[in-house]
mmCIF file as gemmi writes it, N, C-alpha and C atoms, coordinates in Angstrom:
data_model
loop_
_atom_site.group_PDB
_atom_site.id
_atom_site.type_symbol
_atom_site.label_atom_id
_atom_site.label_alt_id
_atom_site.label_comp_id
_atom_site.label_asym_id
_atom_site.label_entity_id
_atom_site.label_seq_id
_atom_site.pdbx_PDB_ins_code
_atom_site.Cartn_x
_atom_site.Cartn_y
_atom_site.Cartn_z
_atom_site.occupancy
_atom_site.B_iso_or_equiv
_atom_site.pdbx_formal_charge
_atom_site.auth_seq_id
_atom_site.auth_asym_id
_atom_site.pdbx_PDB_model_num
ATOM 1 N N . MET Axp A 1 ? 0.848 -1.171 0 1 0 ? 1 A 1
ATOM 2 C CA . MET Axp A 1 ? 0 0 0 1 0 ? 1 A 1
ATOM 3 C C . MET Axp A 1 ? 0.895 1.237 0 1 0 ? 1 A 1
ATOM 4 N N . SER Axp A 2 ? 0.576 2.193 -0.819 1 0 ? 2 A 1
ATOM 5 C CA . SER Axp A 2 ? 1.397 3.393 -0.896 1 0 ? 2 A 1
ATOM 6 C C . SER Axp A 2 ? 1.13 4.3 0.309 1 0 ? 2 A 1
ATOM 7 N N . GLU Axp A 3 ? 2.009 5.259 0.504 1 0 ? 3 A 1
ATOM 8 C CA . GLU Axp A 3 ? 1.889 6.174 1.641 1 0 ? 3 A 1
ATOM 9 C C . GLU Axp A 3 ? 0.624 7.018 1.555 1 0 ? 3 A 1
ATOM 10 N N . GLY Axp A 4 ? 0.245 7.435 0.367 1 0 ? 4 A 1
ATOM 11 C CA . GLY Axp A 4 ? -0.975 8.225 0.2 1 0 ? 4 A 1
ATOM 12 C C . GLY Axp A 4 ? -2.224 7.455 0.564 1 0 ? 4 A 1
ATOM 13 N N . THR Axp A 5 ? -2.267 6.184 0.185 1 0 ? 5 A 1
ATOM 14 C CA . THR Axp A 5 ? -3.425 5.35 0.505 1 0 ? 5 A 1
ATOM 15 C C . THR Axp A 5 ? -3.498 5.087 2.001 1 0 ? 5 A 1
ATOM 16 N N . ALA Axp A 6 ? -2.363 4.819 2.616 1 0 ? 6 A 1
ATOM 17 C CA . ALA Axp A 6 ? -2.338 4.579 4.06 1 0 ? 6 A 1
ATOM 18 C C . ALA Axp A 6 ? -2.767 5.822 4.813 1 0 ? 6 A 1
ATOM 19 N N . ASN Axp A 7 ? -2.323 6.977 4.369 1 0 ? 7 A 1
ATOM 20 C CA . ASN Axp A 7 ? -2.694 8.229 5.012 1 0 ? 7 A 1
ATOM 21 C C . ASN Axp A 7 ? -4.193 8.48 4.863 1 0 ? 7 A 1
ATOM 22 N N . CYS Axp A 8 ? -4.76 8.172 3.724 1 0 ? 8 A 1
ATOM 23 C CA . CYS Axp A 8 ? -6.189 8.344 3.488 1 0 ? 8 A 1
ATOM 24 C C . CYS Axp A 8 ? -6.999 7.429 4.418 1 0 ? 8 A 1
ATOM 25 N N . ILE Axp A 9 ? -6.566 6.199 4.575 1 0 ? 9 A 1
ATOM 26 C CA . ILE Axp A 9 ? -7.252 5.264 5.472 1 0 ? 9 A 1
ATOM 27 C C . ILE Axp A 9 ? -7.14 5.743 6.913 1 0 ? 9 A 1
ATOM 28 N N . ASP Axp A 10 ? -5.975 6.254 7.305 1 0 ? 10 A 1
ATOM 29 C CA . ASP Axp A 10 ? -5.804 6.787 8.655 1 0 ? 10 A 1
ATOM 30 C C . ASP Axp A 10 ? -6.746 7.961 8.911 1 0 ? 10 A 1
ATOM 31 N N . ILE Axp A 11 ? -6.927 8.822 7.934 1 0 ? 11 A 1
ATOM 32 C CA . ILE Axp A 11 ? -7.826 9.965 8.084 1 0 ? 11 A 1
ATOM 33 C C . ILE Axp A 11 ? -9.273 9.501 8.195 1 0 ? 11 A 1
ATOM 34 N N . LEU Axp A 12 ? -9.666 8.514 7.422 1 0 ? 12 A 1
ATOM 35 C CA . LEU Axp A 12 ? -11.029 7.985 7.531 1 0 ? 12 A 1
ATOM 36 C C . LEU Axp A 12 ? -11.277 7.372 8.904 1 0 ? 12 A 1
ATOM 37 N N . ILE Axp A 13 ? -10.306 6.651 9.418 1 0 ? 13 A 1
ATOM 38 C CA . ILE Axp A 13 ? -10.434 6.088 10.763 1 0 ? 13 A 1
ATOM 39 C C . ILE Axp A 13 ? -10.515 7.209 11.795 1 0 ? 13 A 1
ATOM 40 N N . ALA Axp A 14 ? -9.741 8.266 11.593 1 0 ? 14 A 1
ATOM 41 C CA . ALA Axp A 14 ? -9.744 9.392 12.526 1 0 ? 14 A 1
ATOM 42 C C . ALA Axp A 14 ? -11.083 10.124 12.526 1 0 ? 14 A 1
ATOM 43 N N . ILE Axp A 15 ? -11.783 10.141 11.4 1 0 ? 15 A 1
ATOM 44 C CA . ILE Axp A 15 ? -13.09 10.786 11.36 1 0 ? 15 A 1
ATOM 45 C C . ILE Axp A 15 ? -14.121 9.936 12.086 1 0 ? 15 A 1
ATOM 46 N N . ILE Axp A 16 ? -14.05 8.633 11.927 1 0 ? 16 A 1
ATOM 47 C CA . ILE Axp A 16 ? -15.015 7.739 12.568 1 0 ? 16 A 1
ATOM 48 C C . ILE Axp A 16 ? -14.741 7.639 14.07 1 0 ? 16 A 1
ATOM 49 N N . LEU Axp A 17 ? -13.498 7.383 14.451 1 0 ? 17 A 1
ATOM 50 C CA . LEU Axp A 17 ? -13.115 7.235 15.854 1 0 ? 17 A 1
ATOM 51 C C . LEU Axp A 17 ? -11.741 7.879 16.045 1 0 ? 17 A 1
ATOM 52 N N . PRO Axp A 18 ? -11.711 9.177 16.381 1 0 ? 18 A 1
ATOM 53 C CA . PRO Axp A 18 ? -10.443 9.921 16.41 1 0 ? 18 A 1
ATOM 54 C C . PRO Axp A 18 ? -9.328 9.308 17.26 1 0 ? 18 A 1
ATOM 55 N N . PRO Axp A 19 ? -9.58 8.855 18.493 1 0 ? 19 A 1
ATOM 56 C CA . PRO Axp A 19 ? -8.456 8.303 19.261 1 0 ? 19 A 1
ATOM 57 C C . PRO Axp A 19 ? -7.831 7.056 18.633 1 0 ? 19 A 1
ATOM 58 N N . LEU Axp A 20 ? -8.645 6.251 17.95 1 0 ? 20 A 1
ATOM 59 C CA . LEU Axp A 20 ? -8.098 5.057 17.299 1 0 ? 20 A 1
ATOM 60 C C . LEU Axp A 20 ? -7.141 5.433 16.175 1 0 ? 20 A 1
ATOM 61 N N . GLY Axp A 21 ? -7.494 6.424 15.387 1 0 ? 21 A 1
ATOM 62 C CA . GLY Axp A 21 ? -6.606 6.865 14.313 1 0 ? 21 A 1
ATOM 63 C C . GLY Axp A 21 ? -5.275 7.367 14.838 1 0 ? 21 A 1
ATOM 64 N N . VAL Axp A 22 ? -5.312 8.128 15.921 1 0 ? 22 A 1
ATOM 65 C CA . VAL Axp A 22 ? -4.074 8.645 16.515 1 0 ? 22 A 1
ATOM 66 C C . VAL Axp A 22 ? -3.289 7.512 17.166 1 0 ? 22 A 1
ATOM 67 N N . PHE Axp A 23 ? -3.979 6.576 17.803 1 0 ? 23 A 1
ATOM 68 C CA . PHE Axp A 23 ? -3.299 5.438 18.434 1 0 ? 23 A 1
ATOM 69 C C . PHE Axp A 23 ? -2.568 4.592 17.405 1 0 ? 23 A 1
ATOM 70 N N . LEU Axp A 24 ? -3.186 4.356 16.261 1 0 ? 24 A 1
ATOM 71 C CA . LEU Axp A 24 ? -2.545 3.559 15.224 1 0 ? 24 A 1
ATOM 72 C C . LEU Axp A 24 ? -1.293 4.247 14.669 1 0 ? 24 A 1
ATOM 73 N N . LYS Axp A 25 ? -1.282 5.563 14.684 1 0 ? 25 A 1
ATOM 74 C CA . LYS Axp A 25 ? -0.144 6.308 14.155 1 0 ? 25 A 1
ATOM 75 C C . LYS Axp A 25 ? 0.981 6.472 15.195 1 0 ? 25 A 1
ATOM 76 N N . PHE Axp A 26 ? 0.62 6.784 16.457 1 0 ? 26 A 1
ATOM 77 C CA . PHE Axp A 26 ? 1.623 7.149 17.464 1 0 ? 26 A 1
ATOM 78 C C . PHE Axp A 26 ? 1.748 6.163 18.616 1 0 ? 26 A 1
ATOM 79 N N . GLY Axp A 27 ? 0.79 5.287 18.795 1 0 ? 27 A 1
ATOM 80 C CA . GLY Axp A 27 ? 0.804 4.414 19.964 1 0 ? 27 A 1
ATOM 81 C C . GLY Axp A 27 ? 0.204 5.149 21.157 1 0 ? 27 A 1
ATOM 82 N N . CYS Axp A 28 ? 0.582 4.733 22.331 1 0 ? 28 A 1
ATOM 83 C CA . CYS Axp A 28 ? -0.007 5.277 23.561 1 0 ? 28 A 1
ATOM 84 C C . CYS Axp A 28 ? 0.854 6.428 24.103 1 0 ? 28 A 1
ATOM 85 N N . LYS Axp A 29 ? 1.068 7.438 23.284 1 0 ? 29 A 1
ATOM 86 C CA . LYS Axp A 29 ? 1.873 8.589 23.673 1 0 ? 29 A 1
ATOM 87 C C . LYS Axp A 29 ? 0.965 9.764 23.998 1 0 ? 29 A 1
ATOM 88 N N . ALA Axp A 30 ? 1.541 10.919 24.19 1 0 ? 30 A 1
ATOM 89 C CA . ALA Axp A 30 ? 0.79 12.118 24.585 1 0 ? 30 A 1
ATOM 90 C C . ALA Axp A 30 ? -0.249 12.509 23.535 1 0 ? 30 A 1
ATOM 91 N N . GLU Axp A 31 ? 0.052 12.285 22.255 1 0 ? 31 A 1
ATOM 92 C CA . GLU Axp A 31 ? -0.901 12.636 21.197 1 0 ? 31 A 1
ATOM 93 C C . GLU Axp A 31 ? -2.213 11.86 21.357 1 0 ? 31 A 1
ATOM 94 N N . PHE Axp A 32 ? -2.103 10.578 21.7 1 0 ? 32 A 1
ATOM 95 C CA . PHE Axp A 32 ? -3.297 9.76 21.897 1 0 ? 32 A 1
ATOM 96 C C . PHE Axp A 32 ? -4.137 10.273 23.058 1 0 ? 32 A 1
ATOM 97 N N . TRP Axp A 33 ? -3.486 10.563 24.193 1 0 ? 33 A 1
ATOM 98 C CA . TRP Axp A 33 ? -4.231 11 25.375 1 0 ? 33 A 1
ATOM 99 C C . TRP Axp A 33 ? -4.88 12.352 25.164 1 0 ? 33 A 1
ATOM 100 N N . LEU Axp A 34 ? -4.208 13.245 24.449 1 0 ? 34 A 1
ATOM 101 C CA . LEU Axp A 34 ? -4.803 14.544 24.139 1 0 ? 34 A 1
ATOM 102 C C . LEU Axp A 34 ? -6.014 14.377 23.226 1 0 ? 34 A 1
ATOM 103 N N . CYS Axp A 35 ? -5.896 13.526 22.24 1 0 ? 35 A 1
ATOM 104 C CA . CYS Axp A 35 ? -7.007 13.274 21.328 1 0 ? 35 A 1
ATOM 105 C C . CYS Axp A 35 ? -8.18 12.63 22.07 1 0 ? 35 A 1
ATOM 106 N N . LEU Axp A 36 ? -7.9 11.702 22.951 1 0 ? 36 A 1
ATOM 107 C CA . LEU Axp A 36 ? -8.954 11.064 23.738 1 0 ? 36 A 1
ATOM 108 C C . LEU Axp A 36 ? -9.667 12.087 24.613 1 0 ? 36 A 1
ATOM 109 N N . LEU Axp A 37 ? -8.919 12.964 25.244 1 0 ? 37 A 1
ATOM 110 C CA . LEU Axp A 37 ? -9.506 13.996 26.083 1 0 ? 37 A 1
ATOM 111 C C . LEU Axp A 37 ? -10.38 14.945 25.261 1 0 ? 37 A 1
ATOM 112 N N . LEU Axp A 38 ? -9.88 15.384 24.123 1 0 ? 38 A 1
ATOM 113 C CA . LEU Axp A 38 ? -10.665 16.271 23.262 1 0 ? 38 A 1
ATOM 114 C C . LEU Axp A 38 ? -11.923 15.578 22.753 1 0 ? 38 A 1
ATOM 115 N N . THR Axp A 39 ? -11.828 14.303 22.422 1 0 ? 39 A 1
ATOM 116 C CA . THR Axp A 39 ? -12.981 13.567 21.928 1 0 ? 39 A 1
ATOM 117 C C . THR Axp A 39 ? -14.018 13.373 23.029 1 0 ? 39 A 1
ATOM 118 N N . LEU Axp A 40 ? -13.585 13.155 24.252 1 0 ? 40 A 1
ATOM 119 C CA . LEU Axp A 40 ? -14.535 12.996 25.353 1 0 ? 40 A 1
ATOM 120 C C . LEU Axp A 40 ? -15.267 14.291 25.656 1 0 ? 40 A 1
ATOM 121 N N . PHE Axp A 41 ? -14.581 15.423 25.566 1 0 ? 41 A 1
ATOM 122 C CA . PHE Axp A 41 ? -15.24 16.702 25.81 1 0 ? 41 A 1
ATOM 123 C C . PHE Axp A 41 ? -16.169 17.101 24.672 1 0 ? 41 A 1
ATOM 124 N N . ALA Axp A 42 ? -15.709 16.924 23.457 1 0 ? 42 A 1
ATOM 125 C CA . ALA Axp A 42 ? -16.52 17.251 22.282 1 0 ? 42 A 1
ATOM 126 C C . ALA Axp A 42 ? -15.932 16.49 21.097 1 0 ? 42 A 1
ATOM 127 N N . TYR Axp A 43 ? -16.792 15.923 20.295 1 0 ? 43 A 1
ATOM 128 C CA . TYR Axp A 43 ? -16.362 15.047 19.207 1 0 ? 43 A 1
ATOM 129 C C . TYR Axp A 43 ? -15.601 15.801 18.106 1 0 ? 43 A 1
ATOM 130 N N . ILE Axp A 44 ? -16.074 16.97 17.731 1 0 ? 44 A 1
ATOM 131 C CA . ILE Axp A 44 ? -15.474 17.734 16.621 1 0 ? 44 A 1
ATOM 132 C C . ILE Axp A 44 ? -14.029 18.154 16.911 1 0 ? 44 A 1
ATOM 133 N N . PRO Axp A 45 ? -13.712 18.706 18.091 1 0 ? 45 A 1
ATOM 134 C CA . PRO Axp A 45 ? -12.29 19.016 18.348 1 0 ? 45 A 1
ATOM 135 C C . PRO Axp A 45 ? -11.395 17.782 18.314 1 0 ? 45 A 1
ATOM 136 N N . GLY Axp A 46 ? -11.924 16.64 18.715 1 0 ? 46 A 1
ATOM 137 C CA . GLY Axp A 46 ? -11.157 15.401 18.635 1 0 ? 46 A 1
ATOM 138 C C . GLY Axp A 46 ? -10.841 15.03 17.203 1 0 ? 46 A 1
ATOM 139 N N . ILE Axp A 47 ? -11.816 15.2 16.316 1 0 ? 47 A 1
ATOM 140 C CA . ILE Axp A 47 ? -11.602 14.918 14.892 1 0 ? 47 A 1
ATOM 141 C C . ILE Axp A 47 ? -10.567 15.876 14.312 1 0 ? 47 A 1
ATOM 142 N N . ILE Axp A 48 ? -10.708 17.152 14.619 1 0 ? 48 A 1
ATOM 143 C CA . ILE Axp A 48 ? -9.782 18.158 14.081 1 0 ? 48 A 1
ATOM 144 C C . ILE Axp A 48 ? -8.356 17.868 14.537 1 0 ? 48 A 1
ATOM 145 N N . TYR Axp A 49 ? -8.191 17.579 15.819 1 0 ? 49 A 1
ATOM 146 C CA . TYR Axp A 49 ? -6.849 17.289 16.311 1 0 ? 49 A 1
ATOM 147 C C . TYR Axp A 49 ? -6.295 15.996 15.713 1 0 ? 49 A 1
ATOM 148 N N . ALA Axp A 50 ? -7.136 14.984 15.584 1 0 ? 50 A 1
ATOM 149 C CA . ALA Axp A 50 ? -6.673 13.706 15.032 1 0 ? 50 A 1
ATOM 150 C C . ALA Axp A 50 ? -6.185 13.885 13.595 1 0 ? 50 A 1
ATOM 151 N N . ILE Axp A 51 ? -6.924 14.605 12.797 1 0 ? 51 A 1
ATOM 152 C CA . ILE Axp A 51 ? -6.501 14.844 11.411 1 0 ? 51 A 1
ATOM 153 C C . ILE Axp A 51 ? -5.214 15.655 11.38 1 0 ? 51 A 1
ATOM 154 N N . TYR Axp A 52 ? -5.128 16.653 12.248 1 0 ? 52 A 1
ATOM 155 C CA . TYR Axp A 52 ? -3.9 17.449 12.32 1 0 ? 52 A 1
ATOM 156 C C . TYR Axp A 52 ? -2.705 16.586 12.73 1 0 ? 52 A 1
ATOM 157 N N . ALA Axp A 53 ? -2.882 15.768 13.749 1 0 ? 53 A 1
ATOM 158 C CA . ALA Axp A 53 ? -1.775 14.946 14.246 1 0 ? 53 A 1
ATOM 159 C C . ALA Axp A 53 ? -1.337 13.915 13.207 1 0 ? 53 A 1
ATOM 160 N N . ILE Axp A 54 ? -2.28 13.356 12.469 1 0 ? 54 A 1
ATOM 161 C CA . ILE Axp A 54 ? -1.934 12.342 11.479 1 0 ? 54 A 1
ATOM 162 C C . ILE Axp A 54 ? -1.239 12.962 10.272 1 0 ? 54 A 1
ATOM 163 N N . THR Axp A 55 ? -1.671 14.141 9.842 1 0 ? 55 A 1
ATOM 164 C CA . THR Axp A 55 ? -1.116 14.723 8.625 1 0 ? 55 A 1
ATOM 165 C C . THR Axp A 55 ? 0.152 15.524 8.83 1 0 ? 55 A 1
ATOM 166 N N . LYS Axp A 56 ? 0.442 15.956 10.081 1 0 ? 56 A 1
ATOM 167 C CA . LYS Axp A 56 ? 1.698 16.719 10.278 1 0 ? 56 A 1
ATOM 168 C C . LYS Axp A 56 ? 2.882 15.776 10.141 1 0 ? 56 A 1
ATOM 169 N N . GLU Axp A 57 ? 3.959 16.274 9.656 1 0 ? 57 A 1
ATOM 170 C CA . GLU Axp A 57 ? 5.139 15.42 9.464 1 0 ? 57 A 1
ATOM 171 C C . GLU Axp A 57 ? 6.348 16.027 10.122 1 0 ? 57 A 1
C-alpha cells in the first residue's frame, strides 16, 4: 500500500473514531491522550486534532 493510501485510510479512521486513528499512528503517547480527552469533551475538536496529528510530518 502506498503512503498516500495509508494516510487516506488513517484519516477515515480518525473521522469515525479519532483516538483510534491517533493510536494507530503514534501508539499510547501524549498525542493519543490529548485526542482522547478532546474527543470525550466534544467530538469535533477530537476529529480536528486527530486529522492534524496524522497529517503533520
